MIFIVEX-482234 format. One line per field, with one value per residue (C-alpha): residue number from 1; residue in three letters; chain; x, y, z. Coordinates in steps of 0.25 Angstrom, whole numbers, always signed. Layout:
BEGIN
k: [NUM,...]
r: [ALA,...]
c: [A,...]
x: [X,...]
y: [Y,...]
z: [Z,...]
# end
This chain:
BEGIN
k: [1,2,3,4,5,6,7,8,9,10,11,12,13,14,15,16,17,18,19,20,21,22,23,24,25,26,27,28,29,30,31,32,33,34,35,36,37,38,39,40,41,42,43,44,45,46,47,48,49,50,51,52,53,54,55,56,57,58,59,60,61,62,63,64,65,66,67,68,69,70,71,72,73,74,75,76,77,78,79,80,81,82,83,84,85,86,87,88,89,90,91,92,93,94,95,96,97,98,99,100,101,102,103,104,105,106,107,108,109,110,111,112,113,114,115,116,117,118,119,120,121,122,123,124,125,126,127,128,129,130,131,132,133,134,135,136,137,138,139,140,141,142,143,144,145,146,147,148,149,150,151,152,153,154,155,156,157,158,159,160,161,162,163,164,165,166,167,168,169,170,171,172,173,174,175,176,177,178,179,180,181,182,183,184,185,186,187,188,189,190,191,192,193,194,195,196,197,198,199,200,201,202,203,204,205,206,207,208,209,210,211,212,213,214,215,216,217,218,219,220,221,222,223,224,225,226,227,228,229,230,231,232,233,234,235,236,237,238,239,240,241,242,243,244,245,246,247,248,249,250,251,252,253,254,255,256,257,258,259,260,261,262,263,264,265,266,267,268,269,270,271,272,273,274,275,276,277,278,279,280,281,282,283,284,285,286,287,288,289,290,291,292,293,294,295,296,297,298,299,300,301,302,303,304,305,306,307,308,309,310,311,312,313,314,315,316,317,318,319,320,321,322,323,324,325,326,327,328,329,330,331,332,333,334,335,336,337,338,339,340,341,342,343,344,345,346,347,348,349,350,351,352,353,354,355,356,357,358,359,360,361,362,363,364,365,366,367,368,369,370,371,372,373,374,375,376,377,378,379,380,381,382,383,384,385,386,387,388,389,390,391,392,393,394,395,396,397,398,399,400,401,402,403,404,405,406,407,408,409,410,411,412]
r: [MET,SER,LEU,HIS,ASN,ARG,TYR,HIS,ALA,VAL,VAL,VAL,GLY,ALA,GLY,LEU,VAL,GLY,ALA,ALA,ALA,ALA,LEU,ALA,LEU,SER,ARG,ALA,GLY,LEU,ARG,VAL,ALA,LEU,ILE,GLU,PRO,ARG,LEU,PRO,PRO,ALA,HIS,ASN,ASP,ALA,ARG,ALA,GLY,LEU,ASP,ASN,ALA,GLY,ARG,ASP,ALA,ARG,ALA,GLU,PHE,ASP,ASP,ALA,GLY,TRP,ASP,ALA,ARG,MET,TYR,ALA,ILE,ASN,PRO,GLY,ASN,ALA,ASP,PHE,LEU,ASP,GLY,LEU,GLY,ALA,TRP,GLN,LYS,LEU,ASP,THR,ALA,ARG,ILE,GLN,ALA,VAL,TYR,ARG,MET,GLU,VAL,ALA,GLY,ASP,ALA,GLY,GLY,HIS,LEU,ARG,MET,ASP,ALA,TYR,GLU,ALA,GLY,VAL,PRO,ARG,LEU,ALA,THR,ILE,LEU,GLU,SER,GLY,ASN,LEU,GLN,GLY,ALA,LEU,TRP,LYS,ALA,VAL,ARG,GLU,GLN,ALA,MET,VAL,ASP,LEU,PHE,CYS,PRO,ALA,SER,VAL,VAL,SER,ILE,GLU,TRP,GLY,THR,PRO,HIS,SER,THR,LEU,MET,LEU,GLU,ASP,GLY,THR,ALA,ILE,GLN,ALA,GLU,LEU,VAL,VAL,GLY,ALA,ASP,GLY,ILE,GLN,SER,GLY,ILE,ARG,GLU,MET,ALA,GLY,ILE,GLN,ALA,HIS,PHE,SER,PRO,TYR,GLN,GLN,SER,GLY,VAL,VAL,ALA,ASN,PHE,VAL,THR,GLU,LYS,PRO,HIS,SER,GLY,THR,ALA,HIS,GLN,TRP,PHE,ARG,SER,ASP,PHE,SER,PRO,GLY,ASP,VAL,VAL,ALA,PHE,LEU,PRO,LEU,PRO,GLY,ASN,ARG,MET,SER,LEU,VAL,TRP,SER,THR,ALA,THR,ALA,HIS,ALA,GLN,GLU,LEU,MET,SER,LEU,ASP,VAL,ASP,ALA,PHE,CYS,ARG,GLN,VAL,GLN,ALA,ALA,GLY,HIS,ALA,GLN,LEU,GLY,GLN,MET,LYS,LEU,ILE,THR,PRO,PRO,ALA,ALA,PHE,PRO,LEU,ARG,LEU,MET,GLN,PRO,VAL,SER,THR,VAL,ALA,PRO,GLY,CYS,VAL,LEU,VAL,GLY,ASP,ALA,ALA,HIS,GLY,VAL,HIS,PRO,LEU,ALA,GLY,GLN,GLY,VAL,ASN,LEU,GLY,PHE,GLY,ASP,VAL,ALA,ALA,LEU,VAL,GLN,VAL,LEU,SER,GLN,ARG,GLY,ARG,ALA,ASN,CYS,GLY,GLU,LEU,THR,LEU,LEU,MET,ARG,TYR,ALA,ARG,ARG,ARG,ALA,GLU,PRO,VAL,ALA,ARG,MET,GLN,TRP,VAL,THR,ASP,LYS,LEU,TRP,ARG,LEU,PHE,GLU,MET,GLN,ALA,PRO,LEU,ALA,SER,MET,THR,ARG,ASN,THR,GLY,MET,SER,VAL,LEU,ASN,SER,LEU,GLY,PRO,LEU,LYS,SER,ALA,LEU,VAL,HIS,GLU,ALA,LEU,PHE,THR]
c: [A,A,A,A,A,A,A,A,A,A,A,A,A,A,A,A,A,A,A,A,A,A,A,A,A,A,A,A,A,A,A,A,A,A,A,A,A,A,A,A,A,A,A,A,A,A,A,A,A,A,A,A,A,A,A,A,A,A,A,A,A,A,A,A,A,A,A,A,A,A,A,A,A,A,A,A,A,A,A,A,A,A,A,A,A,A,A,A,A,A,A,A,A,A,A,A,A,A,A,A,A,A,A,A,A,A,A,A,A,A,A,A,A,A,A,A,A,A,A,A,A,A,A,A,A,A,A,A,A,A,A,A,A,A,A,A,A,A,A,A,A,A,A,A,A,A,A,A,A,A,A,A,A,A,A,A,A,A,A,A,A,A,A,A,A,A,A,A,A,A,A,A,A,A,A,A,A,A,A,A,A,A,A,A,A,A,A,A,A,A,A,A,A,A,A,A,A,A,A,A,A,A,A,A,A,A,A,A,A,A,A,A,A,A,A,A,A,A,A,A,A,A,A,A,A,A,A,A,A,A,A,A,A,A,A,A,A,A,A,A,A,A,A,A,A,A,A,A,A,A,A,A,A,A,A,A,A,A,A,A,A,A,A,A,A,A,A,A,A,A,A,A,A,A,A,A,A,A,A,A,A,A,A,A,A,A,A,A,A,A,A,A,A,A,A,A,A,A,A,A,A,A,A,A,A,A,A,A,A,A,A,A,A,A,A,A,A,A,A,A,A,A,A,A,A,A,A,A,A,A,A,A,A,A,A,A,A,A,A,A,A,A,A,A,A,A,A,A,A,A,A,A,A,A,A,A,A,A,A,A,A,A,A,A,A,A,A,A,A,A,A,A,A,A,A,A,A,A,A,A,A,A,A,A,A,A,A,A,A,A,A,A,A,A,A,A,A,A,A,A,A,A,A,A,A,A,A,A,A,A,A,A]
x: [-137,-146,-143,-145,-132,-124,-114,-103,-94,-95,-86,-82,-78,-85,-74,-69,-64,-75,-86,-80,-78,-93,-97,-87,-91,-106,-104,-98,-111,-107,-117,-109,-110,-102,-100,-95,-95,-97,-106,-97,-100,-102,-89,-79,-78,-63,-63,-70,-61,-48,-45,-33,-34,-47,-56,-68,-62,-75,-72,-58,-61,-71,-69,-78,-81,-67,-62,-48,-46,-44,-41,-35,-43,-35,-43,-44,-51,-60,-64,-67,-75,-83,-86,-92,-101,-94,-85,-96,-103,-91,-92,-84,-82,-73,-64,-51,-43,-28,-21,-7,+2,+15,+24,+36,+47,+55,+67,+63,+57,+44,+33,+22,+10,+0,-13,-11,+3,-2,-14,-25,-36,-31,-22,-32,-45,-44,-57,-62,-64,-78,-82,-78,-84,-97,-97,-94,-105,-115,-112,-112,-126,-131,-126,-137,-127,-120,-126,-120,-119,-115,-112,-108,-95,-90,-88,-84,-83,-85,-76,-82,-85,-93,-97,-91,-100,-98,-104,-108,-108,-123,-124,-127,-120,-116,-110,-101,-92,-81,-78,-71,-62,-62,-62,-48,-34,-39,-48,-56,-60,-45,-44,-56,-51,-38,-29,-17,-11,+3,+3,+15,+14,+20,+21,+14,+1,-7,-12,-24,-31,-37,-34,-38,-26,-21,-17,-24,-19,-23,-27,-12,-9,+4,+13,+26,+35,+41,+51,+52,+40,+43,+49,+40,+29,+20,+12,+0,-9,-21,-30,-44,-55,-52,-40,-41,-30,-29,-17,-11,+2,+8,+18,+24,+13,+20,+20,+6,+2,+9,+1,-12,-9,-7,-17,-23,-14,-1,-6,-9,+5,+11,+3,+6,+21,+21,+15,+25,+14,+10,-5,-2,-9,-19,-31,-35,-50,-49,-41,-30,-31,-20,-20,-9,-2,+2,+5,-5,-3,-13,-7,-19,-31,-40,-45,-56,-68,-61,-54,-48,-48,-43,-36,-40,-31,-19,-13,-4,+4,-5,+6,+0,-14,-18,-24,-39,-35,-29,-42,-51,-41,-44,-59,-58,-49,-58,-71,-63,-59,-73,-80,-72,-75,-85,-92,-82,-86,-81,-73,-65,-51,-45,-54,-49,-35,-36,-40,-28,-18,-24,-23,-9,+0,-6,-8,+6,+12,+5,+9,+23,+25,+19,+26,+40,+38,+34,+46,+55,+51,+52,+67,+76,+89,+94,+95,+80,+77,+84,+78,+64,+64,+73,+63,+51,+57,+62,+48,+42,+50,+46,+32,+28,+31,+25,+12,+12,+13,+1,-7,-3,-8,-21,-27,-22]
y: [-186,-176,-171,-157,-159,-164,-155,-155,-147,-143,-131,-130,-116,-104,-94,-86,-98,-108,-98,-96,-111,-113,-102,-107,-121,-118,-109,-121,-129,-137,-138,-133,-133,-122,-125,-114,-114,-99,-89,-77,-63,-52,-47,-54,-46,-48,-38,-47,-53,-48,-36,-41,-30,-37,-25,-25,-24,-17,-5,-3,-3,+6,+2,-10,-22,-25,-39,-42,-52,-47,-55,-50,-57,-57,-53,-68,-72,-59,-64,-78,-72,-63,-75,-82,-70,-66,-54,-45,-47,-41,-28,-20,-8,-18,-23,-16,-19,-20,-13,-14,-21,-16,-27,-23,-33,-32,-25,-16,-26,-21,-27,-19,-26,-17,-21,-11,-16,-31,-27,-31,-23,-26,-35,-40,-36,-35,-39,-43,-58,-55,-47,-58,-69,-62,-60,-75,-79,-71,-78,-91,-89,-85,-98,-108,-120,-117,-122,-115,-123,-112,-113,-127,-135,-149,-159,-171,-175,-189,-189,-197,-199,-193,-185,-181,-179,-167,-167,-153,-150,-149,-164,-159,-169,-163,-171,-165,-170,-160,-153,-140,-136,-121,-121,-113,-117,-126,-133,-144,-149,-151,-159,-168,-171,-176,-165,-161,-147,-142,-129,-120,-108,-95,-91,-79,-73,-63,-51,-44,-31,-19,-4,+9,+16,+31,+30,+24,+10,+13,-1,-6,-18,-18,-29,-29,-40,-37,-43,-33,-37,-52,-60,-62,-52,-48,-35,-33,-21,-24,-12,-11,-1,+13,+16,+2,-9,-24,-29,-43,-44,-58,-58,-67,-73,-67,-53,-55,-57,-45,-37,-43,-38,-24,-13,-6,+6,-3,-13,-2,+4,-10,-12,+2,+0,-14,-7,+5,+14,+12,+16,+26,+24,+13,+11,-3,-7,-22,-29,-37,-52,-63,-77,-87,-89,-102,-110,-121,-132,-145,-158,-157,-148,-159,-173,-182,-173,-161,-149,-138,-123,-110,-110,-124,-127,-118,-107,-96,-85,-72,-63,-64,-64,-76,-86,-83,-81,-95,-100,-94,-100,-114,-112,-108,-120,-129,-124,-125,-140,-144,-137,-146,-159,-165,-176,-178,-177,-164,-171,-180,-180,-180,-167,-160,-164,-155,-143,-146,-146,-133,-126,-132,-123,-109,-112,-118,-106,-96,-104,-105,-90,-84,-94,-92,-77,-76,-85,-76,-64,-71,-74,-64,-66,-54,-62,-66,-51,-47,-58,-55,-40,-40,-50,-42,-30,-37,-43,-29,-25,-36,-31,-42,-53,-45,-44,-59,-62,-52,-59,-73,-69,-62,-72,-86]
z: [-56,-61,-75,-69,-61,-72,-80,-90,-81,-66,-63,-48,-44,-49,-48,-60,-67,-63,-67,-80,-82,-79,-89,-100,-99,-99,-111,-118,-117,-104,-92,-80,-65,-57,-43,-33,-18,-16,-22,-27,-22,-32,-29,-20,-7,-5,+6,+16,+26,+21,+30,+37,+48,+52,+49,+40,+26,+20,+28,+22,+7,+1,-14,-12,-19,-26,-26,-21,-32,-46,-59,-72,-83,-97,-110,-115,-102,-102,-116,-110,-99,-108,-117,-104,-102,-89,-93,-97,-83,-76,-69,-78,-68,-60,-71,-76,-89,-88,-100,-95,-85,-79,-73,-65,-61,-48,-54,-65,-75,-82,-91,-97,-103,-111,-118,-129,-132,-132,-141,-131,-124,-110,-103,-92,-85,-70,-62,-49,-46,-41,-54,-63,-54,-53,-69,-70,-61,-68,-81,-74,-69,-82,-89,-89,-91,-78,-65,-53,-40,-29,-18,-20,-17,-23,-12,-21,-35,-41,-54,-65,-80,-87,-74,-61,-49,-40,-26,-20,-6,-6,-11,-26,-36,-50,-61,-72,-83,-79,-66,-67,-55,-54,-39,-37,-33,-22,-31,-25,-38,-41,-29,-31,-45,-39,-46,-38,-39,-36,-28,-28,-18,-22,-7,-12,-10,-19,-12,-19,-16,-23,-23,-27,-33,-33,-48,-60,-65,-80,-82,-79,-70,-63,-58,-50,-47,-33,-24,-13,-6,-8,-19,-31,-27,-39,-37,-47,-48,-56,-61,-57,-61,-57,-49,-43,-43,-38,-32,-33,-25,-25,-14,-3,+6,+18,+11,+7,+22,+25,+15,+20,+34,+30,+33,+21,+20,+21,+11,+1,+3,+1,-12,-17,-15,-21,-34,-33,-31,-46,-43,-31,-18,-16,-8,-5,-9,-6,+5,+1,+0,-2,-9,-10,-23,-29,-42,-43,-54,-54,-59,-69,-72,-76,-72,-77,-76,-70,-74,-67,-71,-64,-51,-49,-61,-59,-50,-55,-49,-51,-56,-70,-66,-74,-64,-68,-82,-83,-76,-87,-98,-91,-93,-108,-111,-104,-111,-124,-122,-117,-129,-138,-130,-140,-133,-122,-108,-102,-91,-100,-96,-110,-113,-100,-103,-115,-107,-97,-109,-114,-101,-96,-104,-102,-87,-85,-93,-84,-71,-76,-80,-68,-59,-65,-66,-51,-47,-56,-48,-35,-37,-31,-38,-46,-59,-57,-55,-67,-76,-73,-74,-86,-93,-89,-95,-108,-110,-108,-121,-129,-134,-143,-133,-122,-130,-133,-118,-115,-125,-120,-106,-110,-120,-115]
# end
């Protein structure tokens, strides 16, 4: 095996979390390979192939170039990405700070979170998947300690100590002390490592789309818990630059399919009604897309010579918008553990177990909170409705506790 194909770590999957992992590990002094089967476009063209009426979607939308998929990056992870040299490469004209969040229950409950009241500059930054992906890839290509294999796919792994050997589709063999699985919820690395995962479908889909709105959003995100469309619906409006807004509507899969089948005008009317016309009339600028929602919990996030990060390591309900933030938290914790390894091999299980213990509590807490909150709002019993809405309003009146919860969400 050539020493040129031997690495401290191989990261499989160059999405947001995988690219960040490669950058962070290389900046910690490790020699890293990054393997990804597809070259990302400069901006994901979410419009192609999503027009349900069978027409050319490009002719329908004139506010071109916006991704359907948006992320809310908390300030702690914005600082983390800035330290990796990626945040400053973003197209700043396409990002939007969130200063307030208004949350409404399904029977009068209300919770307001405000950056000024919490003593922070912003609650989150909303940006496109493609914008952040492009910034991360630019930073990766500038990092001499990262070798990029793309397009390339892993077909098999021979696990071993001190190195495991990965065989790529083109016959290339790569050796690494540690294999980092960052290849998503259907992780092939997780399967190759023999790590089983438990999936709990929510019987919901997340419907996403972007709009130009009649009224300004003033940097405010809105979220409504609703039971009149289907039990457990969560409708979120995320602010984008200008009078633009991104929708994330978690709803029953059958209802999601109905929404996806509507023509443009009917879909806009449905979304406007779901948001109580908060932002006035809406014009669709990206066609809707839908994806299934499920809780995913692997039996472990580590095995000898292998560690899982991001969606390969956990799946959460999107109502708190914390999925990708958990992934960046995984990377930060992994780099910290490996930086303190001394002379140990990067793939030693005792070392990786330290990472697993460090991430177990914050991930489990976020999964528990989002899952139980969703299930509480899914329940249709009068007592459950009273409990959730009263609790929301009581929390809104407890300023110090509310500020503490904001800081917990933003910086952990």
